[in-house]
C-alpha positions in Angstrom: 79.5 28.3 -81.4 83.1 27.5 -82.6 83.9 24.3 -85.0 86.1 22.9 -82.5 82.8 22.9 -80.2 80.2 21.9 -82.9 82.5 19.0 -84.2 84.2 18.2 -80.8 87.9 18.5 -82.1 89.0 17.8 -78.5 87.4 14.1 -78.3 90.0 13.4 -81.4 93.2 13.1 -79.3 95.1 10.0 -78.3 94.7 10.9 -74.5 91.1 11.0 -75.0 90.9 8.0 -77.2 92.1 6.1 -74.0 89.5 7.7 -72.0 86.9 6.5 -74.2 88.0 3.1 -74.1 87.9 3.4 -70.3 84.9 4.8 -70.3 83.4 1.9 -72.3 84.6 -0.5 -69.9 83.2 1.6 -66.9 79.7 1.4 -68.6 80.0 -2.0 -68.5 80.9 -2.9 -72.4 82.3 -6.1 -73.0 84.5 -5.8 -75.8 83.9 -8.6 -78.5 84.6 -9.4 -82.0 82.4 -9.8 -85.1 82.7 -13.5 -85.1 81.5 -13.9 -81.5 78.1 -15.3 -81.1 75.1 -12.6 -80.2 74.2 -12.9 -76.7 70.8 -10.4 -75.9 71.5 -10.0 -72.5 75.4 -9.2 -72.6 76.1 -5.4 -72.8 78.9 -5.5 -75.6 80.8 -3.4 -78.4 82.3 -4.4 -81.5 85.8 -2.0 -81.7 86.7 -1.9 -85.4 89.1 0.3 -87.0 89.5 0.6 -91.0 93.3 1.3 -91.5 93.1 3.6 -94.4 96.0 6.3 -94.3 98.9 6.0 -91.4 99.4 2.4 -89.4 101.6 4.1 -87.4 98.6 6.0 -86.2 96.6 2.5 -85.9 99.8 0.7 -84.0 99.4 3.7 -81.2 95.8 3.0 -80.8 96.4 -0.8 -80.7 99.0 -0.4 -78.0 96.5 1.9 -76.0 93.7 -0.9 -76.3 96.5 -3.4 -75.1 97.3 -1.7 -72.2 93.7 -1.1 -71.0 92.9 -5.0 -71.4 90.8 -4.6 -74.6 90.8 -6.2 -77.9 89.6 -4.7 -81.2 89.6 -5.5 -84.9 91.9 -3.8 -87.5 91.0 -3.9 -91.5 93.9 -3.6 -93.3 94.0 -2.6 -97.2 95.9 -4.6 -100.1 95.4 -2.0 -102.6 95.6 1.4 -100.7 97.3 4.7 -102.0 98.6 5.9 -98.6 100.5 2.4 -97.8 101.8 -0.6 -99.2 101.5 -3.5 -96.7 103.5 -5.3 -98.5 106.6 -3.1 -97.4 108.5 -4.1 -94.5 107.9 -1.3 -92.2 104.2 -1.9 -92.8 104.4 -5.6 -92.3 105.9 -5.3 -89.4 103.3 -2.9 -87.9 100.4 -5.3 -89.2 102.2 -8.0 -87.2 102.7 -5.8 -84.2 98.9 -5.3 -84.0 98.5 -8.9 -84.4 101.2 -9.8 -81.4 99.0 -7.3 -79.2 96.2 -9.6 -79.2 94.0 -8.1 -81.6 92.1 -9.6 -85.0 93.1 -8.6 -88.4 90.9 -8.6 -91.5 90.3 -7.4 -95.0 89.5 -3.6 -95.8 88.3 -4.4 -99.0 88.4 -2.0 -102.0 85.4 -2.7 -104.7 86.8 0.4 -106.7 90.4 -1.1 -107.2 88.4 -4.2 -108.9 85.6 -2.4 -110.6 83.0 -4.7 -109.0 79.6 -4.6 -110.3 77.7 -7.6 -109.0 77.8 -10.1 -106.0 79.3 -13.0 -107.9 82.3 -10.9 -108.6 82.4 -9.4 -105.0 82.7 -13.1 -104.1 85.4 -13.7 -106.3 87.6 -10.6 -105.6 86.9 -11.0 -101.7 88.2 -14.7 -101.9 91.5 -13.3 -104.1 92.6 -10.6 -101.8 91.8 -13.1 -98.7 93.9 -15.8 -99.7 96.6 -13.4 -101.0 96.6 -11.5 -97.7 96.5 -15.2 -95.8 99.1 -16.8 -97.9 101.3 -14.1 -97.3 101.3 -12.9 -93.6 100.6 -16.9 -92.5 97.4 -15.6 -90.8 93.7 -16.7 -91.1 91.2 -13.9 -91.8 87.4 -14.4 -91.1 86.1 -10.6 -91.3 86.2 -7.9 -94.0 84.6 -4.2 -94.3 83.8 -2.2 -97.1 86.3 0.8 -98.5 84.5 3.9 -99.1 80.9 2.4 -99.3 78.4 2.9 -102.1 74.9 2.1 -103.1 75.9 -1.2 -104.5 78.1 -2.1 -101.5 75.2 -1.0 -99.1 72.8 -3.5 -100.9 75.2 -6.2 -100.3 73.8 -7.2 -96.8 74.7 -11.2 -97.0 76.3 -12.4 -94.0 79.5 -13.7 -95.8 81.0 -12.9 -99.2 84.0 -14.7 -100.1 84.0 -16.8 -97.3 84.3 -13.6 -95.1 82.1 -12.4 -92.2 80.7 -9.0 -93.9 80.5 -6.2 -91.1 77.9 -4.2 -92.8 75.7 -7.0 -93.2 71.7 -7.0 -92.3 73.0 -9.2 -89.2 74.9 -6.3 -87.7 72.6 -3.5 -88.4 69.9 -5.5 -86.8 71.5 -6.3 -83.6 74.0 -3.6 -83.2 73.9 0.4 -82.8 76.5 2.1 -84.7 79.0 5.1 -84.1 81.9 6.1 -86.3 84.2 8.9 -86.8 84.2 8.9 -90.6 84.8 12.3 -91.7 87.1 13.4 -89.0 84.0 14.1 -86.7 80.9 12.0 -85.3 78.7 11.7 -88.3 75.4 11.1 -86.3 76.1 10.6 -82.4 78.8 11.8 -80.2 80.7 8.6 -78.9 80.7 9.5 -75.6 77.1 10.1 -75.4 76.5 6.9 -77.0 78.5 5.2 -74.7 76.6 7.0 -71.5 73.3 5.8 -73.3 71.9 3.2 -70.8 69.3 2.2 -73.7 72.9 1.2 -75.9 73.5 -2.5 -75.0 75.1 -3.6 -78.2 77.5 -1.1 -80.3 79.7 -1.4 -83.1 82.0 1.7 -83.5 84.1 2.4 -86.4 87.7 4.5 -86.2 90.1 5.4 -89.0 93.6 6.6 -88.1 94.4 9.7 -89.5 91.1 11.3 -87.6 93.1 11.1 -84.4 96.3 12.7 -83.1 98.4 13.8 -79.9 97.2 17.2 -80.0 93.6 18.9 -80.6 93.4 19.5 -84.4 90.8 20.3 -86.9 89.9 17.2 -89.4 91.7 18.6 -92.1 94.6 19.5 -90.0 94.9 15.9 -88.5 94.8 14.2 -91.7 97.5 16.6 -93.2 99.6 15.9 -90.1 99.7 12.2 -90.9 100.6 12.8 -94.5 103.3 15.3 -93.3 104.7 12.7 -90.8 104.4 9.8 -93.3 106.4 12.2 -95.9 109.1 12.9 -92.9 109.5 9.5 -92.3 110.4 8.5 -95.5 112.7 11.5 -95.9 114.5 10.6 -93.1 114.8 7.1 -93.8 115.3 7.1 -97.3 116.7 10.3 -98.8 119.1 11.2 -95.8 120.0 7.3 -95.6 121.1 7.4 -99.5 122.8 10.5 -99.1 124.8 9.3 -96.1 125.8 6.3 -98.1 126.7 8.5 -101.2 124.4 7.2 -103.3 122.8 10.4 -103.9 124.6 13.7 -105.5 125.3 16.7 -103.0 123.5 19.6 -103.9 124.4 22.4 -105.9 124.4 24.8 -102.9 125.3 24.1 -99.4 122.6 24.5 -96.8 
């Protein structure tokens, strides 16, 4: 068996992403949010995105969901090394995803603050929450942890800093889980989970750079996302400055 088959590389195209969203609907799942009341007799799915690498891809996924008539949750970082949410380009993406009807939340990074206990966790989540809300004029009610640790996995309260904790014991007790955290299905394949009649309540997690237009390995998907990011910066900044005469010409002509 090849790695392509073993790790289901073909699953992680945007075309197949649309198919999976359609499959969830066909299997009777109702798309809900973390803040929605748990209804035992309802078959439902909380469809969540942790936006970590390239919000451009997250927007494409949000557009697919909107076109399919479903709602999802997008958790953004304030301290990402890959994108600056306060840059106008990414601020626009943040707002575009909101305009499509999706929920936006906080993807909180304990590592950035060096948090060691739940009291500090409360304080710094409030700090990031307030900054995000005041900057974008939104109301945030939910957060997810970035790069979970043994400490964050022990933080099982329903809320911290006034925000719903998607890793709380409440969600672990009530919902099955399926995620693509390393660019492949870490535990169970999403398609199989969606088709499993025993699964009535599900939380799905995806990450933007794990998906692409073409069939690629996880490493190549991530690398392509980074190259696309760099090419956009070059086109928008270096070439733009050169056209304005703000950059000296090269020593040699191309």
